[in-house]
VEXVO-415375 format. One record per residue (C-alpha): residue in one letter; residue number from 1; x, y, z. Coordinates in nm, 4 decimals. Layout:
[A NUM [X Y Z]]
...
//
This chain:
[M 1 [-0.1434 0.0782 -2.6668]]
[T 2 [0.1471 0.1160 -2.9182]]
[A 3 [0.4325 -0.1334 -2.9679]]
[T 4 [0.6735 0.1068 -2.7941]]
[I 5 [0.4548 0.1418 -2.4843]]
[E 6 [0.4122 -0.2331 -2.4876]]
[Q 7 [0.7767 -0.2837 -2.4776]]
[A 8 [0.8316 -0.0107 -2.2147]]
[Y 9 [0.5825 -0.1945 -1.9729]]
[A 10 [0.7633 -0.5198 -2.0588]]
[D 11 [1.0979 -0.3760 -1.9603]]
[C 12 [0.9398 -0.2555 -1.6248]]
[E 13 [0.7948 -0.6069 -1.5629]]
[Q 14 [1.1334 -0.7618 -1.6384]]
[I 15 [1.2906 -0.5306 -1.3868]]
[T 16 [1.0211 -0.6108 -1.1384]]
[R 17 [1.0625 -0.9910 -1.1685]]
[R 18 [1.4280 -0.9555 -1.1325]]
[E 19 [1.4481 -0.7089 -0.8414]]
[A 20 [1.1309 -0.7234 -0.6487]]
[R 21 [1.2230 -1.0218 -0.4260]]
[N 22 [0.9197 -0.9592 -0.2044]]
[F 23 [0.6744 -0.7145 -0.3848]]
[Y 24 [0.6549 -0.9440 -0.6893]]
[Y 25 [0.4684 -1.2149 -0.5044]]
[G 26 [0.1858 -0.9469 -0.4661]]
[I 27 [0.2253 -0.7750 -0.8023]]
[R 28 [0.1729 -1.0958 -0.9824]]
[L 29 [-0.1819 -1.1397 -0.8365]]
[L 30 [-0.3161 -0.8313 -1.0225]]
[P 31 [-0.4834 -0.8393 -1.3465]]
[P 32 [-0.2562 -0.7573 -1.6434]]
[A 33 [-0.3146 -0.3725 -1.6882]]
[K 34 [-0.2873 -0.2999 -1.3245]]
[R 35 [0.0168 -0.5504 -1.2999]]
[S 36 [0.1849 -0.3504 -1.5832]]
[A 37 [0.1041 -0.0091 -1.4267]]
[L 38 [0.2524 -0.1266 -1.0749]]
[S 39 [0.5519 -0.2635 -1.2338]]
[A 40 [0.6287 0.0611 -1.3906]]
[V 41 [0.5784 0.2308 -1.0496]]
[Y 42 [0.8125 -0.0361 -0.9106]]
[A 43 [1.0858 0.0105 -1.1684]]
[L 44 [1.1057 0.3924 -1.1280]]
[A 45 [1.1153 0.3498 -0.7457]]
[R 46 [1.4051 0.0918 -0.7985]]
[R 47 [1.5914 0.3323 -1.0031]]
[V 48 [1.5725 0.5964 -0.7506]]
[D 49 [1.6693 0.3522 -0.4729]]
[D 50 [1.9740 0.2327 -0.6873]]
[I 51 [2.0906 0.5890 -0.7217]]
[G 52 [2.0949 0.6357 -0.3519]]
[D 53 [2.2549 0.3053 -0.2741]]
[G 54 [2.5159 0.3196 -0.5364]]
[D 55 [2.8810 0.3968 -0.5228]]
[L 56 [2.9036 0.7275 -0.7119]]
[P 57 [2.9990 1.0336 -0.5115]]
[S 58 [2.7273 1.2213 -0.3345]]
[A 59 [2.7335 1.5108 -0.5798]]
[D 60 [2.6765 1.2827 -0.8695]]
[K 61 [2.3872 1.1005 -0.6983]]
[V 62 [2.2256 1.4440 -0.6166]]
[E 63 [2.2733 1.5209 -0.9866]]
[Q 64 [2.1020 1.1884 -1.0943]]
[L 65 [1.8320 1.2400 -0.8594]]
[A 66 [1.7695 1.5969 -1.0013]]
[A 67 [1.7363 1.4305 -1.3472]]
[V 68 [1.4789 1.1927 -1.2172]]
[R 69 [1.2834 1.5135 -1.0930]]
[A 70 [1.3036 1.6602 -1.4356]]
[S 71 [1.1911 1.3504 -1.6126]]
[L 72 [0.8709 1.3500 -1.4147]]
[A 73 [0.7678 1.6551 -1.5900]]
[V 74 [0.9197 1.5644 -1.9336]]
[P 75 [1.0335 1.2088 -1.9696]]
[A 76 [1.3808 1.1767 -2.1668]]
[P 77 [1.3558 1.0234 -2.4985]]
[G 78 [1.4305 0.6463 -2.5133]]
[D 79 [1.3725 0.6029 -2.1292]]
[S 80 [1.1180 0.2948 -2.1360]]
[V 81 [1.0692 0.3254 -1.7386]]
[M 82 [0.9652 0.6890 -1.7513]]
[A 83 [0.7547 0.6192 -2.0751]]
[A 84 [0.5638 0.3422 -1.8915]]
[V 85 [0.5125 0.5640 -1.5878]]
[H 86 [0.3751 0.8591 -1.7778]]
[D 87 [0.1566 0.6244 -1.9779]]
[A 88 [0.0352 0.4668 -1.6323]]
[A 89 [-0.0386 0.8151 -1.5050]]
[G 90 [-0.2556 0.8763 -1.8057]]
[R 91 [-0.4543 0.5627 -1.7318]]
[Y 92 [-0.4750 0.5961 -1.3513]]
[P 93 [-0.4952 0.8771 -1.1168]]
[I 94 [-0.1187 0.8626 -1.0261]]
[D 95 [0.0261 1.1623 -0.8544]]
[L 96 [0.3793 1.1842 -1.0001]]
[G 97 [0.4469 1.4258 -0.7258]]
[A 98 [0.4769 1.1301 -0.4869]]
[F 99 [0.7822 1.0155 -0.6810]]
[G 100 [0.9281 1.3613 -0.5805]]
[E 101 [0.8734 1.2744 -0.2190]]
[L 102 [1.0728 0.9413 -0.2837]]
[V 103 [1.3495 1.1386 -0.4219]]
[D 104 [1.3270 1.3697 -0.1123]]
[G 105 [1.3837 1.0754 0.1050]]
[V 106 [1.6595 0.9168 -0.1063]]
[E 107 [1.8401 1.2633 -0.0809]]
[M 108 [1.8223 1.2248 0.2944]]
[D 109 [2.0162 0.8927 0.2669]]
[V 110 [2.2772 1.0546 0.0210]]
[V 111 [2.3402 1.3377 0.2829]]
[G 112 [2.3662 1.0786 0.5737]]
[R 113 [2.0769 1.2295 0.7674]]
[R 114 [2.0215 1.0685 1.1200]]
[Y 115 [1.7013 1.0802 1.3094]]
[E 116 [1.6689 1.2254 1.6554]]
[T 117 [1.3058 1.1039 1.7139]]
[F 118 [1.0647 0.8440 1.5937]]
[D 119 [0.8495 1.1149 1.4478]]
[D 120 [1.1594 1.2268 1.2459]]
[L 121 [1.1880 0.8756 1.1220]]
[V 122 [0.8335 0.8504 1.0325]]
[T 123 [0.8883 1.1537 0.8071]]
[Y 124 [1.1531 0.9720 0.6339]]
[C 125 [0.9378 0.6488 0.5994]]
[T 126 [0.6466 0.8549 0.4621]]
[C 127 [0.8840 0.9902 0.1918]]
[V 128 [1.0426 0.6635 0.0703]]
[A 129 [0.7516 0.4120 0.1521]]
[G 130 [0.4290 0.5917 0.2287]]
[S 131 [0.4736 0.7622 -0.1080]]
[I 132 [0.4676 0.4004 -0.2740]]
[G 133 [0.1740 0.3046 -0.0804]]
[R 134 [-0.0184 0.6046 -0.2159]]
[L 135 [0.0971 0.5575 -0.5875]]
[S 136 [-0.0079 0.1940 -0.5505]]
[L 137 [-0.3468 0.2903 -0.4336]]
[A 138 [-0.4037 0.5080 -0.7286]]
[I 139 [-0.3649 0.1743 -0.9387]]
[F 140 [-0.5505 -0.0198 -0.7038]]
[G 141 [-0.8580 0.2153 -0.6850]]
[G 142 [-0.9718 0.4418 -0.4047]]
[S 143 [-0.6907 0.7012 -0.4021]]
[A 144 [-0.9665 0.9838 -0.3942]]
[D 145 [-1.0805 0.8643 -0.0524]]
[P 146 [-0.8709 1.0459 0.2019]]
[V 147 [-0.9329 0.7534 0.4569]]
[A 148 [-0.8040 0.5081 0.2100]]
[C 149 [-0.5057 0.7249 0.1245]]
[G 150 [-0.4100 0.7429 0.4961]]
[Y 151 [-0.4223 0.3771 0.5419]]
[A 152 [-0.2055 0.3146 0.2247]]
[N 153 [0.0529 0.5599 0.3477]]
[T 154 [0.0519 0.3997 0.7020]]
[L 155 [0.1066 0.0530 0.5398]]
[G 156 [0.3873 0.1788 0.3373]]
[V 157 [0.5536 0.3159 0.6815]]
[A 158 [0.4993 -0.0037 0.8382]]
[L 159 [0.6861 -0.1910 0.5603]]
[Q 160 [0.9729 0.0498 0.5869]]
[Q 161 [1.0069 0.0242 0.9587]]
[T 162 [1.0356 -0.3677 0.8898]]
[N 163 [1.3176 -0.2947 0.6351]]
[I 164 [1.4923 -0.0788 0.8888]]
[L 165 [1.4843 -0.3372 1.1629]]
[R 166 [1.5877 -0.6148 0.9251]]
[D 167 [1.8813 -0.4040 0.7915]]
[V 168 [2.0437 -0.2427 1.1024]]
[R 169 [2.3623 -0.4302 1.0455]]
[E 170 [2.3876 -0.3863 0.6716]]
[D 171 [2.2969 -0.0193 0.7011]]
[L 172 [2.5653 0.0400 0.9599]]
[T 173 [2.8259 -0.0963 0.7521]]
[T 174 [2.7424 0.1603 0.4910]]
[G 175 [2.7382 0.4407 0.7447]]
[R 176 [2.3696 0.4771 0.7686]]
[V 177 [2.1682 0.4617 1.1029]]
[Y 178 [1.8111 0.4834 1.0977]]
[L 179 [1.7145 0.3868 1.4489]]
[P 180 [1.6197 0.7067 1.6268]]
[A 181 [1.8680 0.8568 1.8539]]
[E 182 [1.5967 0.8841 2.1363]]
[D 183 [1.5478 0.4980 2.1119]]
[L 184 [1.9278 0.4320 2.1222]]
[D 185 [1.9686 0.6549 2.4345]]
[R 186 [1.6776 0.5233 2.6042]]
[Y 187 [1.7949 0.1631 2.5876]]
[G 188 [2.1605 0.2393 2.6169]]
[V 189 [2.2471 0.1007 2.3003]]
[T 190 [2.5648 0.1901 2.0975]]
[L 191 [2.5413 0.0594 1.7574]]
[R 192 [2.8632 -0.1372 1.6373]]
[V 193 [2.9823 -0.4334 1.4444]]
[G 194 [3.2174 -0.6645 1.6423]]
[A 195 [3.5415 -0.8361 1.5250]]
[D 196 [3.3263 -1.1521 1.4247]]
[G 197 [3.1112 -0.9453 1.1915]]
[R 198 [2.7984 -0.9405 1.4092]]
[L 199 [2.6137 -0.6538 1.5729]]
[D 200 [2.7171 -0.6122 1.9225]]
[D 201 [2.4291 -0.7139 2.1465]]
[N 202 [2.5025 -0.4538 2.4261]]
[D 203 [2.4290 -0.7056 2.6843]]
[G 204 [2.0776 -0.7609 2.5739]]
[R 205 [2.0024 -0.3989 2.5254]]
[L 206 [1.9711 -0.4004 2.1367]]
[D 207 [1.7663 -0.7211 2.1616]]
[K 208 [1.5277 -0.5360 2.3767]]
[L 209 [1.5132 -0.2122 2.1627]]
[L 210 [1.4406 -0.4265 1.8362]]
[R 211 [1.1618 -0.6307 2.0141]]
[D 212 [0.9828 -0.3134 2.1315]]
[A 213 [1.0387 -0.1398 1.7983]]
[A 214 [0.8874 -0.4464 1.6146]]
[D 215 [0.5938 -0.4210 1.8532]]
[R 216 [0.5492 -0.0582 1.7609]]
[A 217 [0.5525 -0.1310 1.3940]]
[T 218 [0.2851 -0.4016 1.4394]]
[G 219 [0.0592 -0.1152 1.5304]]
[W 220 [0.1232 0.0433 1.2038]]
[Y 221 [0.0345 -0.2737 1.0313]]
[D 222 [-0.2844 -0.3073 1.2186]]
[E 223 [-0.3847 0.0441 1.1236]]
[G 224 [-0.2763 0.0219 0.7511]]
[L 225 [-0.4327 -0.3180 0.6868]]
[R 226 [-0.7766 -0.1619 0.7392]]
[L 227 [-0.7282 -0.0689 0.3731]]
[L 228 [-0.7879 -0.4210 0.2438]]
[P 229 [-1.1617 -0.4185 0.2702]]
[M 230 [-1.1737 -0.0964 0.0774]]
[L 231 [-1.0329 -0.2625 -0.2359]]
[D 232 [-1.1338 -0.5068 -0.4954]]
[R 233 [-1.0439 -0.8708 -0.4524]]
[R 234 [-0.7293 -0.8796 -0.6627]]
[S 235 [-0.6066 -0.5391 -0.5418]]
[A 236 [-0.6608 -0.6422 -0.1776]]
[A 237 [-0.4805 -0.9789 -0.2480]]
[C 238 [-0.1698 -0.7806 -0.3823]]
[A 239 [-0.1614 -0.5440 -0.0933]]
[G 240 [-0.2299 -0.8408 0.1517]]
[A 241 [0.0606 -1.0482 0.0071]]
[M 242 [0.3129 -0.7599 0.0004]]
[A 243 [0.2139 -0.6754 0.3635]]
[G 244 [0.1959 -1.0245 0.4783]]
[I 245 [0.5507 -1.1235 0.3531]]
[Y 246 [0.6739 -0.8261 0.5602]]
[R 247 [0.4624 -0.8662 0.8500]]
[A 248 [0.5861 -1.2279 0.8810]]
[L 249 [0.9416 -1.1132 0.8667]]
[L 250 [0.8709 -0.8564 1.1388]]
[G 251 [0.7480 -1.1243 1.3532]]
[R 252 [1.0569 -1.3327 1.3079]]
[I 253 [1.2632 -1.0164 1.4078]]
[R 254 [1.0296 -0.9701 1.7079]]
[D 255 [1.0794 -1.3285 1.8101]]
[E 256 [1.4610 -1.3505 1.7629]]
[P 257 [1.6175 -1.0203 1.7061]]
[S 258 [1.9593 -1.1650 1.7081]]
[S 259 [1.8730 -1.3487 1.3878]]
[T 260 [1.9419 -1.0122 1.2187]]
[Y 261 [2.2854 -0.9662 1.3771]]
[D 262 [2.5105 -1.1442 1.1124]]
[R 263 [2.2831 -1.1764 0.8093]]
[R 264 [1.9931 -1.0272 0.6191]]
[L 265 [1.6866 -1.2086 0.7220]]
[S 266 [1.4414 -1.3373 0.4644]]
[L 267 [1.1615 -1.5726 0.4009]]
[S 268 [1.1973 -1.8659 0.1676]]
[G 269 [1.0199 -1.8739 -0.1742]]
[G 270 [0.7828 -2.1324 -0.0429]]
[E 271 [0.6856 -1.9190 0.2422]]
[K 272 [0.6171 -1.6207 0.0242]]
[I 273 [0.4115 -1.8363 -0.1930]]
[R 274 [0.1969 -1.9555 0.1112]]
[V 275 [0.1679 -1.5853 0.2088]]
[A 276 [0.0371 -1.4900 -0.1340]]
[V 277 [-0.2011 -1.7737 -0.1514]]
[K 278 [-0.3444 -1.6815 0.1818]]
[A 279 [-0.3949 -1.3235 0.0509]]
[L 280 [-0.5609 -1.4485 -0.2631]]
[A 281 [-0.8064 -1.6482 -0.0530]]
[G 282 [-0.8915 -1.3147 0.1219]]
[R 283 [-0.7364 -1.3817 0.4563]]
[R 284 [-0.5907 -1.0953 0.6352]]
[P 285 [-0.2142 -1.1192 0.7137]]
//
């Protein structure tokens, strides 16, 4: 590995340590080579997400996302993140086309797409999170197995459903709604933020919707976690820690949906460490 590539990976690991508030607890359990490769994947995914979440006009965001697509084929000179990603793709069977799916999903955010059905939402989750599950599997090992690939995708979709349920209020304040229209209609929920800055509970109907949506997401975890026995110990610990943190967060949302109405719910650092230790010990989340 050249000094330039070593620095590129170091840049990606620095981004991951700084930005991956939940994922880094799992990534740090990997051996060095895999940790560097997954940090490169995370750093590029973070870049794409930041474009979608930034303050630029939509047209500028679309232009920047197009530049990411172009760099997947030919990395721009001096781009350490892309250099690391391309180097990792030479060491592991990483399908760079999965990053194109991530860009597809973020473009849905940029245009303000709404989701009529849960199946529509799954399509979005597959783009923005199932893709990351499959990219991670290429580094963990086992991406050639279609069963393992399916589980990795399912686990990513489960994590994204958790994000959506956690961030209903935050997303609404930026004009985004991910909860499917069919769910909102079924429960009689109109999403709005009250004068006190809290989500309006709609006489308990939103509470019921979120509880049931959390139960639905739990089924996706149950299916996706079938991946863990198919991985080596350290890779299983990484995936188990990341999934365990999000699953614990989902459990809190299910138990007390109103905890998300005025703030972004999260686990403490100590709680995340305990989940990671449990995963390293081989205990399923």
